[in-house]
LUMLO-173179 format. One record per residue (C-alpha): residue in three letters; x, y, z. Coordinates in steps of 0.02 Angstrom, whole numbers, plus 50000, padded with zeros to 5 digits. Example, Ala and Ser with C-alpha at 12.3 -4.5 7.8 and 13.67 -1.06 7.14 Angstrom:
BEGIN
ALA506154977550390
SER506844994750357
This chain:
BEGIN
UNK473295089953066
UNK473915105353137
UNK474795111052974
UNK472895107452892
UNK472015119553022
UNK473345132053007
UNK473055132152813
UNK471195135352843
UNK471355150052974
UNK472535158752811
UNK471215155852701
UNK469905164452800
UNK471005176952848
UNK471015180852651
UNK469155181352648
UNK469045196852774
UNK469185213652711
UNK469725226652805
UNK468675245852839
UNK469605256452692
UNK469155241052577
UNK467325241452629
UNK467245262252598
UNK468465259452421
UNK468235243752365
UNK469435231052347
UNK470985233952245
UNK471645223652135
UNK473065216652214
UNK471835210052341
UNK470985203452203
UNK472665194252142
UNK472675188952326
UNK471215184652358
UNK471035173752187
UNK472755164952233
UNK472535163252402
UNK470775153652360
UNK471715140652266
UNK472885126952337
UNK474505130552370
UNK475185114152264
UNK474175123152114
UNK475025139152139
UNK476895132352119
UNK476635120851972
UNK475865134651866
UNK477545147151919
UNK478545132251854
UNK477465130751678
UNK477725150151695
UNK479565147651691
UNK479525132551569
UNK478745142051433
UNK479705159251449
UNK481255146551424
UNK480305139251269
UNK479925154651215
UNK481595162851214
UNK482615147251170
UNK482205147750969
UNK482735166650965
UNK484435159651003
UNK484665145850894
UNK484285158350762
UNK485415170950826
UNK486955156750815
UNK486315149850651
UNK485955165050558
UNK487685167850482
UNK487725151850410
UNK486065149850339
UNK485935167550273
UNK487275162350154
UNK486975144450103
UNK485295137250102
UNK484805123850222
UNK484575109250086
UNK486565112450022
UNK487165110450191
UNK487235093450195
UNK488055090650012
UNK489345104350075
UNK489795095650211
UNK490485078950118
UNK491195086949971
UNK492345095650116
UNK492625078450195
UNK492895072150026
UNK494055084349989
UNK494955082250147
UNK495275066050105
UNK495965066449931
UNK497175079550004
UNK497645069050160
UNK498075054450042
UNK499155065649923
UNK500015072650076
UNK500495054250120
UNK500905048449938
UNK502145062049922
UNK502905060050083
UNK502865041150065
UNK503305037249890
UNK505225029649922
UNK504165016550034
UNK502845015049874
UNK503925014349747
UNK505265003449790
UNK504204989149898
UNK505644978249959
UNK504694972550076
UNK503294962349990
UNK502684948349997
UNK503004945850161
UNK504854940350242
UNK505294944550081
UNK507204948550137
UNK507424935550229
UNK507474922450095
UNK509054910750035
UNK509724905649889
UNK509504888149933
UNK507624890849947
UNK507684889449766
UNK509114878749717
UNK508104863949645
UNK507244873849527
UNK508874881549491
UNK509724867149399
UNK510894863349334
UNK511254882149359
UNK512374884749514
UNK511944903549611
UNK513394910649739
UNK513094925849844
UNK514334939949824
UNK514704956449908
UNK515154971549836
UNK515214990549870
UNK514245005249799
UNK515345020149738
UNK514815026449922
UNK515135011550020
UNK513445003950031
UNK513644984750053
UNK512584977749910
UNK512334958049870
UNK512644950949709
UNK511794934149645
UNK513154925249522
UNK512284910649427
UNK513564899149325
UNK513264885749185
UNK514844877649129
UNK514464871148955
UNK513224870948830
UNK511884856048873
UNK511834850248708
UNK513774852148684
UNK514524834148636
UNK515414825148760
UNK517254827648720
UNK516924845448689
UNK516134849648863
UNK517724851848969
UNK518424863148810
UNK519264878448902
UNK518214893248871
UNK518694908848751
UNK517224917548767
UNK516234924548926
UNK514384931948899
UNK513834939849067
UNK512014945649075
UNK511834959349202
UNK510044960849293
UNK509194973749366
UNK507614969549456
UNK505874976049462
UNK505194988849616
UNK504584971149743
UNK505194956649803
UNK506714949449829
UNK508114942049707
UNK508244924849761
UNK506534923549693
UNK506864929449526
UNK508294915449515
UNK507244901349435
UNK506874912449279
UNK508574917649263
UNK509354899849263
UNK507894895649149
UNK508654908449004
UNK510504901849058
UNK510034884349026
UNK508974889548827
UNK510644900248801
UNK511884884748822
UNK510964875048738
UNK510544889148582
UNK512394890848573
UNK513324885248421
UNK515044886248514
UNK515564873948647
UNK516944888948689
UNK515724901748759
UNK515364903848965
UNK513694910149008
UNK513664919649180
UNK512024927149264
UNK512314940049402
UNK510854949649499
UNK510954965049583
UNK510074968649733
UNK509844987349770
UNK510064994749937
UNK508714990450056
UNK508404973849943
UNK508444957650006
UNK510124957650130
UNK510984974350043
UNK511174987550181
UNK510575006450163
UNK508855012250118
UNK508125012549927
UNK508295030249845
UNK508415036249653
UNK510195043049685
UNK510735028049795
UNK510225015249669
UNK511115024949525
UNK512725022549610
UNK512455005249644
UNK512175001949457
UNK513935011249408
UNK514715000749544
UNK513864984049502
UNK514224987649303
UNK516174992149371
UNK516374976549485
UNK515564962649343
UNK516914970949213
UNK518284968349329
UNK517574952249405
UNK517594943449233
UNK519014953249137
UNK520174937449102
UNK521644938648996
UNK521384928848825
UNK519444929048848
UNK518364940648763
UNK516904947348853
UNK515254951648824
UNK513964960248929
UNK512084962048919
UNK511014971549033
UNK509214966349079
UNK507794977849142
UNK506174972149195
UNK504864984549245
UNK505554998949332
UNK507234989249327
UNK507244992649158
UNK507245012049164
UNK508575006949305
UNK509544998449170
UNK509645010849020
UNK510035025449146
UNK511275016549208
UNK511825013449014
UNK511865029348978
UNK512905035249120
UNK514115020649099
UNK514435025648917
UNK514585044748974
UNK515905037449125
UNK516755026249037
UNK518625024749065
UNK518435034149209
UNK518985031149402
UNK519505012449380
UNK520925005749488
UNK520894991749398
UNK521254995649231
UNK522685002349155
UNK523325018449018
UNK523225003648894
UNK521874994548915
UNK520194990748826
UNK518464994348909
UNK517364976448878
UNK516014984748780
UNK514024983348827
UNK513474974848710
UNK511594974348727
UNK510044980348832
UNK508254970248837
UNK506874982948925
UNK505614968648988
UNK503864978449013
UNK504724994249021
UNK504195010749106
UNK504335024748998
UNK504655036349157
UNK503745036149333
UNK502655050049287
UNK501695038149156
UNK501865023349278
UNK500675034049392
UNK499465038349274
UNK499295020749215
UNK499025016449432
UNK497625029149421
UNK497015031349249
UNK495365040949287
UNK495685058649256
UNK494395063649428
UNK495725056249544
UNK496815068949609
UNK498295057849615
UNK498745056949447
UNK499255074449449
UNK500275072949577
UNK502295069649468
UNK502685086549489
UNK503015083649660
UNK503955064749654
UNK506085065549664
UNK506125049949595
UNK506145053849403
UNK506605037949296
UNK506605040949137
UNK507025028549000
UNK506515039848869
UNK507925053548931
UNK509075040048969
UNK509015037048758
UNK509095053648741
UNK510875053048824
UNK511705040748739
UNK511005048448553
UNK512275062848643
UNK513465051948680
UNK513355046348506
UNK513235059548421
UNK514695067748541
UNK515895053148470
UNK515555055448295
UNK516255074248265
UNK517735074148200
UNK519405073948314
UNK518365066548441
UNK518495049148530
UNK517995040948705
UNK519675043548772
UNK519675062848719
UNK517825065748797
UNK518255055948959
UNK519925058048988
UNK520215037749002
UNK520985024048893
UNK520455020048724
UNK518975011448688
UNK518674995548544
UNK518675003148367
UNK517164992348320
UNK516104998848493
UNK516905014448507
UNK515255028048489
UNK514115014548446
UNK512445013048554
UNK512094994748602
UNK510574985548506
UNK508934986448619
UNK507474975848657
UNK505934979648708
UNK504624966848744
UNK502984971148813
UNK501654960448876
UNK499884959748804
UNK499104955948961
UNK499984967749042
UNK499184971349238
UNK500314984449313
UNK501254993349152
UNK500185000248988
UNK500754990948821
UNK500805010648742
UNK502495014148851
UNK503475002348733
UNK502565008248601
UNK503275026248657
UNK504995021148703
UNK505015013048504
UNK504555029948434
UNK505825039348535
UNK507205026248501
UNK506935026248306
UNK506745046248316
UNK508415046148389
UNK509235033248261
UNK509565020048387
UNK509574999948359
UNK507724995548426
UNK506544981348397
UNK504994977848494
UNK503884963348529
UNK502304961848627
UNK502134945548681
UNK500394939048666
UNK499454930348799
UNK500764937848936
UNK500584946549092
UNK501884958149204
UNK502994942449252
UNK502654931349103
UNK503774934148952
UNK505224924948989
UNK503944909549022
UNK502974911548864
UNK503684902648731
UNK503894919948609
UNK504804930348735
UNK506054916848782
UNK506424912648613
UNK506774932348561
UNK507744934948716
UNK508914918948655
UNK509114925648489
UNK509374943748542
UNK510734941048664
UNK511674927748565
UNK511544939948407
UNK512324955548521
UNK513664942248588
UNK513964931748436
UNK513864916648532
């Protein structure tokens, strides 16, 4: 109550006029004071708050307009959302392109798929490979990297008479297999065993021994190191040198056939071109008068013409930027270039006075194989989900243009890994190997 009586006293004093105001009249300020004093104090405070809020609301839009002036004056408001979306999309594409280039070794050499592929064992597939027996052998690459090789042997032709199954072999046919870019070597052994069984059954000579050897590139299965193109090229040369040295026996004819699947087809063709150009060099097991064992055939299954074409086949949409990354690839496998190198080597040997020994400084080569590029078999799958069928067609056209012995077959109904399983593909491969080796 004392506060209420004090407020009433203030209001009464506010209504009193001084003697000067009675003569001159009330001043405008006094009117304001009287008006303010006549109103309750809570009304005055609430109006002051309202005035502050109103002033803030009036000033705030002007600040927003100032901050957005540069953006809205250059780009219409309706185009801002599409611009943001396009910027995010370009940023995502650029980020993915960067990682595709940076991680291309991991994306190209898929030794880690399927899961636990590097922990597989030959014994896991032994029952599917009979009567072929497989063993693992270690070899050294040209740079000293330890590599794993699987060797499969079938002792005698299945169709040979019982009295001839113990005949000492006079010829040895070695198939050097180069796998594709995914998985391990053991998972491919049943496929190789099937080809060995068919070869043994189709061979007309009981004195022929068939051997298959499969290379695990560096970084694959139990091989050491990391997969790179330069490293795998060294591995392939060491593999061929090892095969020739391991299976060359006095008094026994040796024939070597290379077989590459998918990316392995580019590796095999590159290995053959390099081997032909360097044959006779740096082999400690061969003397001055030795004869180099000829490579008599090359099988390219589901072949890859180049890594550029593989990138385009994986991303066929022209609006995607990934297909245009090939200039930034440092893995440049190219089967067409390998064919050109083979033809160039052949043309050099055909020049008057030129021999394999005079070109390379190595031992003489058997006269029937000097200057002759091995015949090439191209096998494409009609329903290949990875490699387009036109890759084999382009390689065939390039081989014919270079004057190489090339033949091609498209296996009907086959997918990427089914060519040796289909009857047409299996029959063609067996006939090609037997004709190359005359087994």
